Structures are given as C-alpha cells and as structure tokens.
C-alpha positions in Angstrom: -0.3 -0.2 0.1 0.8 3.6 -0.7 0.5 6.5 1.1 2.4 9.7 0.2 1.5 11.4 3.2 -0.9 11.9 6.7 -1.4 14.9 8.5 -2.6 13.8 12.2 -4.8 16.4 13.0 -6.9 17.2 15.8 -7.2 14.0 18.8 -6.3 11.5 16.1 -4.3 9.4 17.8 -1.2 7.5 16.6 -4.1 3.8 16.9 -7.2 6.0 15.1 -4.4 6.7 12.5 -3.0 3.7 11.8 -6.8 1.9 11.8 -7.7 5.1 9.0 -4.5 3.8 6.9 -5.9 0.0 7.1 -9.1 1.3 6.0 -8.3 2.9 2.9 -8.8 0.7 -0.3 -5.5 -1.0 -1.6 -5.1 0.5 -4.5 -2.0 1.5 -6.0 -1.1 5.4 -7.3 -1.5 4.9 -10.8 -5.1 3.0 -10.4 -6.2 6.1 -8.1 -5.0 8.6 -11.5 -6.7 6.0 -13.9 -10.1 6.2 -12.0 -10.0 9.4 -11.5 -9.2 10.2 -14.9 -11.6 7.6 -16.5 -14.7 9.6 -14.4 -12.8 12.9 -15.9 -13.8 12.1 -19.1 -17.2 10.1 -18.7 -18.5 13.4 -17.1 -16.9 15.0 -19.7 -18.5 12.7 -22.5 -21.6 13.1 -20.8 -21.6 17.0 -21.2 -20.6 16.4 -24.6 -23.5 14.1 -25.8 -25.7 17.3 -23.6 -24.5 20.3 -25.7 -24.8 17.9 -29.1 -28.1 17.5 -27.8 -29.3 20.9 -27.2 -26.9 21.7 -30.4 -29.5 19.2 -33.0 -32.4 21.2 -31.3 -31.2 24.5 -31.9 -30.8 24.0 -35.5 -34.5 21.8 -35.4 -35.5 24.8 -34.3 -33.6 27.1 -36.5 -34.9 25.0 -39.6 -38.6 25.7 -39.2 -37.7 29.2 -38.7 -36.3 29.7 -41.9 -39.7 27.7 -43.4 -41.8 30.3 -41.7 -39.8 32.4 -42.8 -39.6 31.8 -46.3 -43.5 30.8 -46.5 -45.2 34.8 -44.9 -42.1 36.9 -45.2 -40.9 35.1 -49.4 -44.5 35.7 -50.4 -44.2 39.3 -49.0 -41.2 39.8 -50.9 -42.7 38.5 -54.6 -45.4 41.2 -54.3 -43.0 43.8 -53.3 -40.8 43.2 -56.0 -44.0 43.4 -58.3 -45.6 46.4 -57.0 -42.0 48.1 -57.6 -42.1 46.5 -61.1 -45.7 48.3 -61.8 -44.8 51.8 -60.3 -41.7 51.7 -62.1 -43.7 50.7 -65.4 -46.3 54.0 -64.8 -43.5 56.0 -64.2 -42.2 55.0 -67.5 -45.0 56.5 -68.9 -46.1 59.3 -67.5 -43.4 60.4 -68.7 -43.6 59.9 -72.3 -47.6 60.5 -72.1 -45.4 63.9 -71.2 -43.7 64.3 -74.1 -45.6 63.1 -77.2 -47.5 60.7 -78.8 -44.7 59.6 -79.9 -42.6 59.1 -77.2 -45.5 57.6 -75.9 -45.5 54.5 -78.4 -42.0 53.9 -78.5 -42.1 54.1 -74.4 -44.5 51.7 -74.5 -42.1 49.4 -76.6 -39.5 49.7 -74.8 -41.0 49.4 -71.3 -42.2 45.8 -72.8 -38.6 45.2 -73.9 -36.9 46.9 -70.7 -39.4 45.1 -68.2 -39.9 41.4 -69.8 -36.9 39.8 -67.8 -38.5 41.1 -64.3 -41.8 40.1 -65.2 -41.4 36.5 -66.2 -38.7 36.6 -63.1 -41.8 38.2 -61.2 -44.2 35.3 -62.5 -42.3 32.1 -61.8 
C-alpha cells in the first residue's frame, strides 16, 4: 500500500491513525489516478452529449423558423417586387405622355422590352 503522507489533526491518536490508514482502499497510485481520469472522461462525455443534443434542438428550431419565414416573408417580398415593377412602368408611361404621342408609342415598346425579364422572374 502506498500512502505518501498523512497528517494527524485534532484528537487523532496513533492507533486511530493506523486504523484510518488500514481503512483506505488498497489501490496503487496509478490505479487511483486512472480511476480519476476515467471518471473525468465519463463526465466530459456526458457534457458533450448534452451539448450535442442542445445543438441539434437549436438546428431543428432554426430550420422551422426558416420555413415559416420563407412561407410568410418570401410571399411578401415577391409581392413587393411586383408592385415596385408596376410603379416603374407607370412612371415611365407618365414621363412619355408628357413628351408626345410618338414618345408614348416608343416608350411602350421600350417598357415591354426592358421589363419583360423582370415580369417573367416575378411571375415564376
């Protein structure tokens, strides 16, 4: 049995000290350290498992939020794009009307050509 040091405190007598020493488990120092390290590893593995579970829960929550966001906000963004496009078309027509009838006809052709891609993108 290995015992590096034992302090006698208070009313501990020589007989009590020997009895206390004999009550100690008969573990070698390497075995005690190994047991401590194994217990620490098990504790840390438990903490890792808890954190991994928490991380997975947060990922699930984030995915649900993204789906709700896309379904509600995404629709609004498309509608906003559609309205902004129509505003640009109306502004161009008003500007052409102020110039002349010929400018109006030219503007209509240009508007169709210029905004066709945007209309297709928004409609899809």
